[in-house]
N, CA, C and O atoms as a Maestro MAE file, in Angstrom:
{
 s_m_m2io_version
 :::
 2.0.0
}

f_m_ct {
 s_m_title
 :::
 protein
 m_atom[332] {
  # First column is atom index #
  i_m_mmod_type
  r_m_x_coord
  r_m_y_coord
  r_m_z_coord
  i_m_residue_number
  s_m_chain_name
  s_m_pdb_residue_name
  s_m_pdb_atom_name
  i_m_atomic_number
  :::
  1 25 15.674 -21.085 30.406 1 A "UNK " " N  " 7
  2 3 14.243 -20.929 30.540 1 A "UNK " " CA " 6
  3 2 13.838 -19.466 30.336 1 A "UNK " " C  " 6
  4 15 12.820 -19.178 29.708 1 A "UNK " " O  " 8
  5 25 14.639 -18.552 30.870 2 A "UNK " " N  " 7
  6 3 14.330 -17.131 30.722 2 A "UNK " " CA " 6
  7 2 14.461 -16.696 29.275 2 A "UNK " " C  " 6
  8 15 13.731 -15.818 28.815 2 A "UNK " " O  " 8
  9 25 15.395 -17.312 28.556 3 A "UNK " " N  " 7
  10 3 15.577 -16.986 27.141 3 A "UNK " " CA " 6
  11 2 14.356 -17.396 26.326 3 A "UNK " " C  " 6
  12 15 13.954 -16.692 25.401 3 A "UNK " " O  " 8
  13 25 13.775 -18.526 26.671 4 A "UNK " " N  " 7
  14 3 12.575 -18.996 25.985 4 A "UNK " " CA " 6
  15 2 11.394 -18.058 26.235 4 A "UNK " " C  " 6
  16 15 10.620 -17.773 25.321 4 A "UNK " " O  " 8
  17 25 11.259 -17.586 27.454 5 A "UNK " " N  " 7
  18 3 10.190 -16.648 27.798 5 A "UNK " " CA " 6
  19 2 10.378 -15.323 27.064 5 A "UNK " " C  " 6
  20 15 9.408 -14.737 26.582 5 A "UNK " " O  " 8
  21 25 11.602 -14.856 26.979 6 A "UNK " " N  " 7
  22 3 11.900 -13.605 26.274 6 A "UNK " " CA " 6
  23 2 11.598 -13.747 24.786 6 A "UNK " " C  " 6
  24 15 11.051 -12.830 24.173 6 A "UNK " " O  " 8
  25 25 11.948 -14.882 24.208 7 A "UNK " " N  " 7
  26 3 11.669 -15.128 22.794 7 A "UNK " " CA " 6
  27 2 10.165 -15.166 22.534 7 A "UNK " " C  " 6
  28 15 9.702 -14.682 21.501 7 A "UNK " " O  " 8
  29 25 9.408 -15.731 23.455 8 A "UNK " " N  " 7
  30 3 7.951 -15.784 23.302 8 A "UNK " " CA " 6
  31 2 7.346 -14.394 23.382 8 A "UNK " " C  " 6
  32 15 6.386 -14.094 22.672 8 A "UNK " " O  " 8
  33 25 7.896 -13.540 24.242 9 A "UNK " " N  " 7
  34 3 7.406 -12.164 24.345 9 A "UNK " " CA " 6
  35 2 7.678 -11.403 23.050 9 A "UNK " " C  " 6
  36 15 6.810 -10.683 22.556 9 A "UNK " " O  " 8
  37 25 8.887 -11.562 22.501 10 A "UNK " " N  " 7
  38 3 9.212 -10.893 21.242 10 A "UNK " " CA " 6
  39 2 8.324 -11.384 20.109 10 A "UNK " " C  " 6
  40 15 7.897 -10.600 19.261 10 A "UNK " " O  " 8
  41 25 8.050 -12.673 20.099 11 A "UNK " " N  " 7
  42 3 7.176 -13.230 19.069 11 A "UNK " " CA " 6
  43 2 5.768 -12.653 19.197 11 A "UNK " " C  " 6
  44 15 5.130 -12.340 18.191 11 A "UNK " " O  " 8
  45 25 5.290 -12.514 20.412 12 A "UNK " " N  " 7
  46 3 3.967 -11.931 20.642 12 A "UNK " " CA " 6
  47 2 3.925 -10.476 20.192 12 A "UNK " " C  " 6
  48 15 2.957 -10.045 19.566 12 A "UNK " " O  " 8
  49 25 4.963 -9.726 20.506 13 A "UNK " " N  " 7
  50 3 5.028 -8.319 20.112 13 A "UNK " " CA " 6
  51 2 5.084 -8.194 18.594 13 A "UNK " " C  " 6
  52 15 4.382 -7.364 18.016 13 A "UNK " " O  " 8
  53 25 5.909 -9.006 17.946 14 A "UNK " " N  " 7
  54 3 6.009 -8.954 16.486 14 A "UNK " " CA " 6
  55 2 4.702 -9.367 15.815 14 A "UNK " " C  " 6
  56 15 4.323 -8.801 14.790 14 A "UNK " " O  " 8
  57 25 4.020 -10.341 16.386 15 A "UNK " " N  " 7
  58 3 2.717 -10.739 15.829 15 A "UNK " " CA " 6
  59 2 1.682 -9.632 15.977 15 A "UNK " " C  " 6
  60 15 0.863 -9.434 15.080 15 A "UNK " " O  " 8
  61 25 1.704 -8.909 17.091 16 A "UNK " " N  " 7
  62 3 0.746 -7.808 17.256 16 A "UNK " " CA " 6
  63 2 1.066 -6.659 16.299 16 A "UNK " " C  " 6
  64 15 0.152 -6.011 15.789 16 A "UNK " " O  " 8
  65 25 2.343 -6.401 16.050 17 A "UNK " " N  " 7
  66 3 2.725 -5.367 15.069 17 A "UNK " " CA " 6
  67 2 2.285 -5.791 13.673 17 A "UNK " " C  " 6
  68 15 1.770 -4.979 12.905 17 A "UNK " " O  " 8
  69 25 2.488 -7.062 13.350 18 A "UNK " " N  " 7
  70 3 2.076 -7.590 12.051 18 A "UNK " " CA " 6
  71 2 0.563 -7.476 11.875 18 A "UNK " " C  " 6
  72 15 0.094 -7.087 10.805 18 A "UNK " " O  " 8
  73 25 -0.198 -7.807 12.903 19 A "UNK " " N  " 7
  74 3 -1.656 -7.690 12.837 19 A "UNK " " CA " 6
  75 2 -2.099 -6.245 12.663 19 A "UNK " " C  " 6
  76 15 -3.021 -5.961 11.899 19 A "UNK " " O  " 8
  77 25 -1.438 -5.326 13.376 20 A "UNK " " N  " 7
  78 3 -1.772 -3.912 13.249 20 A "UNK " " CA " 6
  79 2 -1.519 -3.418 11.828 20 A "UNK " " C  " 6
  80 15 -2.354 -2.717 11.256 20 A "UNK " " O  " 8
  81 25 -0.373 -3.780 11.256 21 A "UNK " " N  " 7
  82 3 -0.060 -3.345 9.899 21 A "UNK " " CA " 6
  83 2 -1.012 -3.957 8.878 21 A "UNK " " C  " 6
  84 15 -1.368 -3.305 7.897 21 A "UNK " " O  " 8
  85 25 -1.423 -5.190 9.095 22 A "UNK " " N  " 7
  86 3 -2.390 -5.819 8.194 22 A "UNK " " CA " 6
  87 2 -3.735 -5.099 8.249 22 A "UNK " " C  " 6
  88 15 -4.369 -4.886 7.215 22 A "UNK " " O  " 8
  89 25 -4.168 -4.728 9.440 23 A "UNK " " N  " 7
  90 3 -5.432 -3.975 9.573 23 A "UNK " " CA " 6
  91 2 -5.320 -2.594 8.948 23 A "UNK " " C  " 6
  92 15 -6.269 -2.111 8.330 23 A "UNK " " O  " 8
  93 25 -4.167 -1.956 9.106 24 A "UNK " " N  " 7
  94 3 -3.948 -0.637 8.513 24 A "UNK " " CA " 6
  95 2 -4.004 -0.716 6.991 24 A "UNK " " C  " 6
  96 15 -4.600 0.146 6.345 24 A "UNK " " O  " 8
  97 25 -3.394 -1.734 6.424 25 A "UNK " " N  " 7
  98 3 -3.441 -1.923 4.971 25 A "UNK " " CA " 6
  99 2 -4.865 -2.199 4.518 25 A "UNK " " C  " 6
  100 15 -5.285 -1.717 3.466 25 A "UNK " " O  " 8
  101 25 -5.614 -2.971 5.303 26 A "UNK " " N  " 7
  102 3 -7.009 -3.251 4.959 26 A "UNK " " CA " 6
  103 2 -7.858 -1.991 4.921 26 A "UNK " " C  " 6
  104 15 -8.842 -1.930 4.183 26 A "UNK " " O  " 8
  105 25 -7.494 -0.998 5.697 27 A "UNK " " N  " 7
  106 3 -8.232 0.269 5.704 27 A "UNK " " CA " 6
  107 2 -7.750 1.193 4.588 27 A "UNK " " C  " 6
  108 15 -8.562 1.853 3.939 27 A "UNK " " O  " 8
  109 25 -6.454 1.247 4.361 28 A "UNK " " N  " 7
  110 3 -5.896 2.218 3.421 28 A "UNK " " CA " 6
  111 2 -6.078 1.833 1.955 28 A "UNK " " C  " 6
  112 15 -6.232 2.716 1.111 28 A "UNK " " O  " 8
  113 25 -6.066 0.558 1.634 29 A "UNK " " N  " 7
  114 3 -6.178 0.138 0.233 29 A "UNK " " CA " 6
  115 2 -7.502 0.592 -0.390 29 A "UNK " " C  " 6
  116 15 -7.475 1.127 -1.499 29 A "UNK " " O  " 8
  117 25 -8.652 0.411 0.254 30 A "UNK " " N  " 7
  118 3 -9.888 0.923 -0.361 30 A "UNK " " CA " 6
  119 2 -9.915 2.447 -0.478 30 A "UNK " " C  " 6
  120 15 -10.468 2.982 -1.439 30 A "UNK " " O  " 8
  121 25 -9.326 3.147 0.486 31 A "UNK " " N  " 7
  122 3 -9.299 4.609 0.413 31 A "UNK " " CA " 6
  123 2 -8.486 5.070 -0.791 31 A "UNK " " C  " 6
  124 15 -8.910 5.961 -1.527 31 A "UNK " " O  " 8
  125 25 -7.329 4.468 -0.989 32 A "UNK " " N  " 7
  126 3 -6.487 4.836 -2.133 32 A "UNK " " CA " 6
  127 2 -7.165 4.434 -3.434 32 A "UNK " " C  " 6
  128 15 -7.089 5.167 -4.420 32 A "UNK " " O  " 8
  129 25 -7.821 3.291 -3.452 33 A "UNK " " N  " 7
  130 3 -8.505 2.842 -4.670 33 A "UNK " " CA " 6
  131 2 -9.622 3.802 -5.066 33 A "UNK " " C  " 6
  132 15 -9.748 4.167 -6.235 33 A "UNK " " O  " 8
  133 25 -10.417 4.201 -4.108 34 A "UNK " " N  " 7
  134 3 -11.502 5.151 -4.395 34 A "UNK " " CA " 6
  135 2 -10.929 6.502 -4.808 34 A "UNK " " C  " 6
  136 15 -11.466 7.155 -5.702 34 A "UNK " " O  " 8
  137 25 -9.861 6.917 -4.175 35 A "UNK " " N  " 7
  138 3 -9.226 8.182 -4.536 35 A "UNK " " CA " 6
  139 2 -8.709 8.150 -5.966 35 A "UNK " " C  " 6
  140 15 -8.853 9.124 -6.705 35 A "UNK " " O  " 8
  141 25 -8.111 7.037 -6.354 36 A "UNK " " N  " 7
  142 3 -7.647 6.915 -7.736 36 A "UNK " " CA " 6
  143 2 -8.798 6.940 -8.718 36 A "UNK " " C  " 6
  144 15 -8.716 7.592 -9.759 36 A "UNK " " O  " 8
  145 25 -9.864 6.239 -8.398 37 A "UNK " " N  " 7
  146 3 -11.022 6.218 -9.278 37 A "UNK " " CA " 6
  147 2 -11.623 7.614 -9.423 37 A "UNK " " C  " 6
  148 15 -11.958 8.033 -10.531 37 A "UNK " " O  " 8
  149 25 -11.759 8.330 -8.314 38 A "UNK " " N  " 7
  150 3 -12.292 9.690 -8.383 38 A "UNK " " CA " 6
  151 2 -11.332 10.633 -9.091 38 A "UNK " " C  " 6
  152 15 -11.760 11.573 -9.761 38 A "UNK " " O  " 8
  153 25 -10.026 10.384 -8.943 39 A "UNK " " N  " 7
  154 3 -9.043 11.187 -9.663 39 A "UNK " " CA " 6
  155 2 -9.141 10.990 -11.159 39 A "UNK " " C  " 6
  156 15 -8.953 11.935 -11.925 39 A "UNK " " O  " 8
  157 25 -9.432 9.774 -11.585 40 A "UNK " " N  " 7
  158 3 -9.616 9.503 -13.013 40 A "UNK " " CA " 6
  159 2 -10.894 10.155 -13.508 40 A "UNK " " C  " 6
  160 15 -10.929 10.691 -14.616 40 A "UNK " " O  " 8
  161 25 -11.949 10.115 -12.697 41 A "UNK " " N  " 7
  162 3 -13.235 10.675 -13.112 41 A "UNK " " CA " 6
  163 2 -13.199 12.207 -13.133 41 A "UNK " " C  " 6
  164 15 -13.597 12.828 -14.119 41 A "UNK " " O  " 8
  165 25 -12.717 12.815 -12.037 42 A "UNK " " N  " 7
  166 3 -12.780 14.270 -11.915 42 A "UNK " " CA " 6
  167 2 -11.500 14.984 -12.325 42 A "UNK " " C  " 6
  168 15 -11.476 16.213 -12.394 42 A "UNK " " O  " 8
  169 25 -10.457 14.248 -12.593 43 A "UNK " " N  " 7
  170 3 -9.198 14.849 -13.028 43 A "UNK " " CA " 6
  171 2 -8.288 15.158 -11.859 43 A "UNK " " C  " 6
  172 15 -8.711 15.125 -10.704 43 A "UNK " " O  " 8
  173 25 -7.034 15.461 -12.166 44 A "UNK " " N  " 7
  174 3 -6.045 15.694 -11.117 44 A "UNK " " CA " 6
  175 2 -6.215 17.017 -10.368 44 A "UNK " " C  " 6
  176 15 -5.492 17.276 -9.406 44 A "UNK " " O  " 8
  177 25 -7.156 17.852 -10.794 45 A "UNK " " N  " 7
  178 3 -7.361 19.127 -10.106 45 A "UNK " " CA " 6
  179 2 -8.321 19.025 -8.930 45 A "UNK " " C  " 6
  180 15 -8.517 20.008 -8.215 45 A "UNK " " O  " 8
  181 25 -8.919 17.874 -8.714 46 A "UNK " " N  " 7
  182 3 -9.819 17.680 -7.577 46 A "UNK " " CA " 6
  183 2 -9.014 17.813 -6.277 46 A "UNK " " C  " 6
  184 15 -7.858 17.391 -6.233 46 A "UNK " " O  " 8
  185 25 -9.600 18.391 -5.219 47 A "UNK " " N  " 7
  186 3 -8.838 18.729 -4.009 47 A "UNK " " CA " 6
  187 2 -8.006 17.598 -3.407 47 A "UNK " " C  " 6
  188 15 -6.788 17.607 -3.580 47 A "UNK " " O  " 8
  189 25 -8.581 16.648 -2.728 48 A "UNK " " N  " 7
  190 3 -7.801 15.573 -2.097 48 A "UNK " " CA " 6
  191 2 -7.467 14.484 -3.103 48 A "UNK " " C  " 6
  192 15 -6.370 13.926 -3.102 48 A "UNK " " O  " 8
  193 25 -8.412 14.204 -3.937 49 A "UNK " " N  " 7
  194 3 -8.308 13.100 -4.877 49 A "UNK " " CA " 6
  195 2 -7.205 13.351 -5.897 49 A "UNK " " C  " 6
  196 15 -6.491 12.425 -6.280 49 A "UNK " " O  " 8
  197 25 -7.065 14.569 -6.328 50 A "UNK " " N  " 7
  198 3 -6.064 14.898 -7.336 50 A "UNK " " CA " 6
  199 2 -4.648 14.664 -6.856 50 A "UNK " " C  " 6
  200 15 -3.789 14.251 -7.634 50 A "UNK " " O  " 8
  201 25 -4.393 14.924 -5.581 51 A "UNK " " N  " 7
  202 3 -3.053 14.700 -5.048 51 A "UNK " " CA " 6
  203 2 -2.687 13.224 -5.059 51 A "UNK " " C  " 6
  204 15 -1.556 12.865 -5.385 51 A "UNK " " O  " 8
  205 25 -3.630 12.377 -4.708 52 A "UNK " " N  " 7
  206 3 -3.372 10.939 -4.731 52 A "UNK " " CA " 6
  207 2 -3.134 10.492 -6.168 52 A "UNK " " C  " 6
  208 15 -2.227 9.705 -6.437 52 A "UNK " " O  " 8
  209 25 -3.941 10.991 -7.080 53 A "UNK " " N  " 7
  210 3 -3.808 10.641 -8.496 53 A "UNK " " CA " 6
  211 2 -2.451 11.077 -9.035 53 A "UNK " " C  " 6
  212 15 -1.787 10.317 -9.740 53 A "UNK " " O  " 8
  213 25 -2.040 12.294 -8.706 54 A "UNK " " N  " 7
  214 3 -0.738 12.798 -9.176 54 A "UNK " " CA " 6
  215 2 0.411 11.993 -8.584 54 A "UNK " " C  " 6
  216 15 1.378 11.688 -9.282 54 A "UNK " " O  " 8
  217 25 0.315 11.647 -7.305 55 A "UNK " " N  " 7
  218 3 1.389 10.884 -6.671 55 A "UNK " " CA " 6
  219 2 1.528 9.494 -7.288 55 A "UNK " " C  " 6
  220 15 2.643 9.042 -7.545 55 A "UNK " " O  " 8
  221 25 0.417 8.819 -7.524 56 A "UNK " " N  " 7
  222 3 0.478 7.490 -8.142 56 A "UNK " " CA " 6
  223 2 0.995 7.610 -9.573 56 A "UNK " " C  " 6
  224 15 1.779 6.773 -10.021 56 A "UNK " " O  " 8
  225 25 0.566 8.633 -10.282 57 A "UNK " " N  " 7
  226 3 1.040 8.846 -11.643 57 A "UNK " " CA " 6
  227 2 2.550 9.106 -11.654 57 A "UNK " " C  " 6
  228 15 3.268 8.566 -12.495 57 A "UNK " " O  " 8
  229 25 3.023 9.924 -10.731 58 A "UNK " " N  " 7
  230 3 4.464 10.178 -10.635 58 A "UNK " " CA " 6
  231 2 5.233 8.920 -10.272 58 A "UNK " " C  " 6
  232 15 6.333 8.689 -10.774 58 A "UNK " " O  " 8
  233 25 4.650 8.104 -9.394 59 A "UNK " " N  " 7
  234 3 5.293 6.849 -9.011 59 A "UNK " " CA " 6
  235 2 5.411 5.908 -10.205 59 A "UNK " " C  " 6
  236 15 6.447 5.270 -10.391 59 A "UNK " " O  " 8
  237 25 4.359 5.816 -11.013 60 A "UNK " " N  " 7
  238 3 4.414 4.977 -12.206 60 A "UNK " " CA " 6
  239 2 5.450 5.492 -13.195 60 A "UNK " " C  " 6
  240 15 6.167 4.705 -13.814 60 A "UNK " " O  " 8
  241 25 5.531 6.807 -13.345 61 A "UNK " " N  " 7
  242 3 6.528 7.375 -14.254 61 A "UNK " " CA " 6
  243 2 7.945 7.171 -13.734 61 A "UNK " " C  " 6
  244 15 8.877 7.005 -14.521 61 A "UNK " " O  " 8
  245 25 8.111 7.182 -12.428 62 A "UNK " " N  " 7
  246 3 9.425 6.990 -11.834 62 A "UNK " " CA " 6
  247 2 9.892 5.544 -11.989 62 A "UNK " " C  " 6
  248 15 11.066 5.293 -12.263 62 A "UNK " " O  " 8
  249 25 8.980 4.601 -11.814 63 A "UNK " " N  " 7
  250 3 9.351 3.189 -11.893 63 A "UNK " " CA " 6
  251 2 9.700 2.782 -13.322 63 A "UNK " " C  " 6
  252 15 10.695 2.091 -13.539 63 A "UNK " " O  " 8
  253 25 8.919 3.189 -14.270 64 A "UNK " " N  " 7
  254 3 9.175 2.820 -15.653 64 A "UNK " " CA " 6
  255 2 8.915 3.985 -16.579 64 A "UNK " " C  " 6
  256 15 7.976 4.752 -16.365 64 A "UNK " " O  " 8
  257 25 9.733 4.127 -17.604 65 A "UNK " " N  " 7
  258 3 9.591 5.277 -18.485 65 A "UNK " " CA " 6
  259 2 8.265 5.255 -19.225 65 A "UNK " " C  " 6
  260 15 7.676 6.311 -19.457 65 A "UNK " " O  " 8
  261 25 7.782 4.077 -19.602 66 A "UNK " " N  " 7
  262 3 6.506 4.035 -20.309 66 A "UNK " " CA " 6
  263 2 5.333 3.738 -19.384 66 A "UNK " " C  " 6
  264 15 4.184 3.739 -19.828 66 A "UNK " " O  " 8
  265 25 5.602 3.484 -18.109 67 A "UNK " " N  " 7
  266 3 4.537 3.246 -17.149 67 A "UNK " " CA " 6
  267 2 4.057 1.807 -17.112 67 A "UNK " " C  " 6
  268 15 3.496 1.368 -16.108 67 A "UNK " " O  " 8
  269 25 4.271 1.066 -18.198 68 A "UNK " " N  " 7
  270 3 3.828 -0.323 -18.244 68 A "UNK " " CA " 6
  271 2 4.626 -1.181 -17.276 68 A "UNK " " C  " 6
  272 15 4.068 -2.049 -16.604 68 A "UNK " " O  " 8
  273 25 5.907 -0.945 -17.204 69 A "UNK " " N  " 7
  274 3 6.753 -1.682 -16.270 69 A "UNK " " CA " 6
  275 2 6.315 -1.401 -14.830 69 A "UNK " " C  " 6
  276 15 6.267 -2.311 -14.003 69 A "UNK " " O  " 8
  277 25 6.001 -0.154 -14.540 70 A "UNK " " N  " 7
  278 3 5.531 0.207 -13.204 70 A "UNK " " CA " 6
  279 2 4.206 -0.453 -12.869 70 A "UNK " " C  " 6
  280 15 3.992 -0.900 -11.743 70 A "UNK " " O  " 8
  281 25 3.328 -0.513 -13.843 71 A "UNK " " N  " 7
  282 3 2.032 -1.153 -13.625 71 A "UNK " " CA " 6
  283 2 2.200 -2.639 -13.342 71 A "UNK " " C  " 6
  284 15 1.540 -3.181 -12.455 71 A "UNK " " O  " 8
  285 25 3.067 -3.291 -14.077 72 A "UNK " " N  " 7
  286 3 3.334 -4.713 -13.842 72 A "UNK " " CA " 6
  287 2 3.940 -4.913 -12.457 72 A "UNK " " C  " 6
  288 15 3.578 -5.857 -11.753 72 A "UNK " " O  " 8
  289 25 4.851 -4.041 -12.063 73 A "UNK " " N  " 7
  290 3 5.474 -4.145 -10.741 73 A "UNK " " CA " 6
  291 2 4.439 -3.973 -9.638 73 A "UNK " " C  " 6
  292 15 4.476 -4.699 -8.644 73 A "UNK " " O  " 8
  293 25 3.533 -3.045 -9.790 74 A "UNK " " N  " 7
  294 3 2.500 -2.818 -8.776 74 A "UNK " " CA " 6
  295 2 1.553 -4.013 -8.713 74 A "UNK " " C  " 6
  296 15 1.122 -4.401 -7.627 74 A "UNK " " O  " 8
  297 25 1.227 -4.595 -9.852 75 A "UNK " " N  " 7
  298 3 0.357 -5.776 -9.856 75 A "UNK " " CA " 6
  299 2 1.036 -6.933 -9.134 75 A "UNK " " C  " 6
  300 15 0.388 -7.661 -8.382 75 A "UNK " " O  " 8
  301 25 2.331 -7.107 -9.356 76 A "UNK " " N  " 7
  302 3 3.067 -8.175 -8.675 76 A "UNK " " CA " 6
  303 2 3.093 -7.929 -7.170 76 A "UNK " " C  " 6
  304 15 2.915 -8.862 -6.387 76 A "UNK " " O  " 8
  305 25 3.313 -6.687 -6.762 77 A "UNK " " N  " 7
  306 3 3.330 -6.356 -5.332 77 A "UNK " " CA " 6
  307 2 1.964 -6.609 -4.707 77 A "UNK " " C  " 6
  308 15 1.877 -7.173 -3.617 77 A "UNK " " O  " 8
  309 25 0.910 -6.202 -5.378 78 A "UNK " " N  " 7
  310 3 -0.436 -6.416 -4.836 78 A "UNK " " CA " 6
  311 2 -0.779 -7.899 -4.780 78 A "UNK " " C  " 6
  312 15 -1.451 -8.342 -3.849 78 A "UNK " " O  " 8
  313 25 -0.325 -8.670 -5.764 79 A "UNK " " N  " 7
  314 3 -0.572 -10.113 -5.712 79 A "UNK " " CA " 6
  315 2 0.169 -10.741 -4.527 79 A "UNK " " C  " 6
  316 15 -0.335 -11.667 -3.892 79 A "UNK " " O  " 8
  317 25 1.350 -10.235 -4.241 80 A "UNK " " N  " 7
  318 3 2.100 -10.737 -3.099 80 A "UNK " " CA " 6
  319 2 1.391 -10.371 -1.788 80 A "UNK " " C  " 6
  320 15 1.350 -11.182 -0.863 80 A "UNK " " O  " 8
  321 25 0.842 -9.176 -1.702 81 A "UNK " " N  " 7
  322 3 0.149 -8.747 -0.487 81 A "UNK " " CA " 6
  323 2 -1.141 -9.538 -0.264 81 A "UNK " " C  " 6
  324 15 -1.579 -9.694 0.876 81 A "UNK " " O  " 8
  325 25 -1.742 -10.029 -1.323 82 A "UNK " " N  " 7
  326 3 -2.974 -10.805 -1.193 82 A "UNK " " CA " 6
  327 2 -2.733 -12.158 -0.539 82 A "UNK " " C  " 6
  328 15 -3.658 -12.735 0.033 82 A "UNK " " O  " 8
  329 25 -1.498 -12.681 -0.612 83 A "UNK " " N  " 7
  330 3 -1.198 -14.002 -0.055 83 A "UNK " " CA " 6
  331 2 -1.287 -14.029 1.416 83 A "UNK " " C  " 6
  332 15 -1.061 -15.073 2.029 83 A "UNK " " O  " 8
  :::
 }
 m_bond[331] {
  # First column is bond index #
  i_m_from
  i_m_to
  i_m_order
  :::
  1 1 2 1
  2 2 3 1
  3 3 4 2
  4 3 5 1
  5 5 6 1
  6 6 7 1
  7 7 8 2
  8 7 9 1
  9 9 10 1
  10 10 11 1
  11 11 12 2
  12 11 13 1
  13 13 14 1
  14 14 15 1
  15 15 16 2
  16 15 17 1
  17 17 18 1
  18 18 19 1
  19 19 20 2
  20 19 21 1
  21 21 22 1
  22 22 23 1
  23 23 24 2
  24 23 25 1
  25 25 26 1
  26 26 27 1
  27 27 28 2
  28 27 29 1
  29 29 30 1
  30 30 31 1
  31 31 32 2
  32 31 33 1
  33 33 34 1
  34 34 35 1
  35 35 36 2
  36 35 37 1
  37 37 38 1
  38 38 39 1
  39 39 40 2
  40 39 41 1
  41 41 42 1
  42 42 43 1
  43 43 44 2
  44 43 45 1
  45 45 46 1
  46 46 47 1
  47 47 48 2
  48 47 49 1
  49 49 50 1
  50 50 51 1
  51 51 52 2
  52 51 53 1
  53 53 54 1
  54 54 55 1
  55 55 56 2
  56 55 57 1
  57 57 58 1
  58 58 59 1
  59 59 60 2
  60 59 61 1
  61 61 62 1
  62 62 63 1
  63 63 64 2
  64 63 65 1
  65 65 66 1
  66 66 67 1
  67 67 68 2
  68 67 69 1
  69 69 70 1
  70 70 71 1
  71 71 72 2
  72 71 73 1
  73 73 74 1
  74 74 75 1
  75 75 76 2
  76 75 77 1
  77 77 78 1
  78 78 79 1
  79 79 80 2
  80 79 81 1
  81 81 82 1
  82 82 83 1
  83 83 84 2
  84 83 85 1
  85 85 86 1
  86 86 87 1
  87 87 88 2
  88 87 89 1
  89 89 90 1
  90 90 91 1
  91 91 92 2
  92 91 93 1
  93 93 94 1
  94 94 95 1
  95 95 96 2
  96 95 97 1
  97 97 98 1
  98 98 99 1
  99 99 100 2
  100 99 101 1
  101 101 102 1
  102 102 103 1
  103 103 104 2
  104 103 105 1
  105 105 106 1
  106 106 107 1
  107 107 108 2
  108 107 109 1
  109 109 110 1
  110 110 111 1
  111 111 112 2
  112 111 113 1
  113 113 114 1
  114 114 115 1
  115 115 116 2
  116 115 117 1
  117 117 118 1
  118 118 119 1
  119 119 120 2
  120 119 121 1
  121 121 122 1
  122 122 123 1
  123 123 124 2
  124 123 125 1
  125 125 126 1
  126 126 127 1
  127 127 128 2
  128 127 129 1
  129 129 130 1
  130 130 131 1
  131 131 132 2
  132 131 133 1
  133 133 134 1
  134 134 135 1
  135 135 136 2
  136 135 137 1
  137 137 138 1
  138 138 139 1
  139 139 140 2
  140 139 141 1
  141 141 142 1
  142 142 143 1
  143 143 144 2
  144 143 145 1
  145 145 146 1
  146 146 147 1
  147 147 148 2
  148 147 149 1
  149 149 150 1
  150 150 151 1
  151 151 152 2
  152 151 153 1
  153 153 154 1
  154 154 155 1
  155 155 156 2
  156 155 157 1
  157 157 158 1
  158 158 159 1
  159 159 160 2
  160 159 161 1
  161 161 162 1
  162 162 163 1
  163 163 164 2
  164 163 165 1
  165 165 166 1
  166 166 167 1
  167 167 168 2
  168 167 169 1
  169 169 170 1
  170 170 171 1
  171 171 172 2
  172 171 173 1
  173 173 174 1
  174 174 175 1
  175 175 176 2
  176 175 177 1
  177 177 178 1
  178 178 179 1
  179 179 180 2
  180 179 181 1
  181 181 182 1
  182 182 183 1
  183 183 184 2
  184 183 185 1
  185 185 186 1
  186 186 187 1
  187 187 188 2
  188 187 189 1
  189 189 190 1
  190 190 191 1
  191 191 192 2
  192 191 193 1
  193 193 194 1
  194 194 195 1
  195 195 196 2
  196 195 197 1
  197 197 198 1
  198 198 199 1
  199 199 200 2
  200 199 201 1
  201 201 202 1
  202 202 203 1
  203 203 204 2
  204 203 205 1
  205 205 206 1
  206 206 207 1
  207 207 208 2
  208 207 209 1
  209 209 210 1
  210 210 211 1
  211 211 212 2
  212 211 213 1
  213 213 214 1
  214 214 215 1
  215 215 216 2
  216 215 217 1
  217 217 218 1
  218 218 219 1
  219 219 220 2
  220 219 221 1
  221 221 222 1
  222 222 223 1
  223 223 224 2
  224 223 225 1
  225 225 226 1
  226 226 227 1
  227 227 228 2
  228 227 229 1
  229 229 230 1
  230 230 231 1
  231 231 232 2
  232 231 233 1
  233 233 234 1
  234 234 235 1
  235 235 236 2
  236 235 237 1
  237 237 238 1
  238 238 239 1
  239 239 240 2
  240 239 241 1
  241 241 242 1
  242 242 243 1
  243 243 244 2
  244 243 245 1
  245 245 246 1
  246 246 247 1
  247 247 248 2
  248 247 249 1
  249 249 250 1
  250 250 251 1
  251 251 252 2
  252 251 253 1
  253 253 254 1
  254 254 255 1
  255 255 256 2
  256 255 257 1
  257 257 258 1
  258 258 259 1
  259 259 260 2
  260 259 261 1
  261 261 262 1
  262 262 263 1
  263 263 264 2
  264 263 265 1
  265 265 266 1
  266 266 267 1
  267 267 268 2
  268 267 269 1
  269 269 270 1
  270 270 271 1
  271 271 272 2
  272 271 273 1
  273 273 274 1
  274 274 275 1
  275 275 276 2
  276 275 277 1
  277 277 278 1
  278 278 279 1
  279 279 280 2
  280 279 281 1
  281 281 282 1
  282 282 283 1
  283 283 284 2
  284 283 285 1
  285 285 286 1
  286 286 287 1
  287 287 288 2
  288 287 289 1
  289 289 290 1
  290 290 291 1
  291 291 292 2
  292 291 293 1
  293 293 294 1
  294 294 295 1
  295 295 296 2
  296 295 297 1
  297 297 298 1
  298 298 299 1
  299 299 300 2
  300 299 301 1
  301 301 302 1
  302 302 303 1
  303 303 304 2
  304 303 305 1
  305 305 306 1
  306 306 307 1
  307 307 308 2
  308 307 309 1
  309 309 310 1
  310 310 311 1
  311 311 312 2
  312 311 313 1
  313 313 314 1
  314 314 315 1
  315 315 316 2
  316 315 317 1
  317 317 318 1
  318 318 319 1
  319 319 320 2
  320 319 321 1
  321 321 322 1
  322 322 323 1
  323 323 324 2
  324 323 325 1
  325 325 326 1
  326 326 327 1
  327 327 328 2
  328 327 329 1
  329 329 330 1
  330 330 331 1
  331 331 332 2
  :::
 }
}
């Protein structure tokens, strides 16, 4: 009986962590999206926006040499997160 209670507590804790991470992603995705858009508009030299733009650009270059593979991988990841 005590094992069942302990398992329920762990499940509750894991569900609260999952909910917190989902809310955090819901906040961060629009911020990164706007930062990327502003980085494209104003260029990579913009103060905060340029750093996000450069980091995403470096990530795409790291994932795939031509960047297309990286873009496809990011689209697949985002489609998975939408589920």
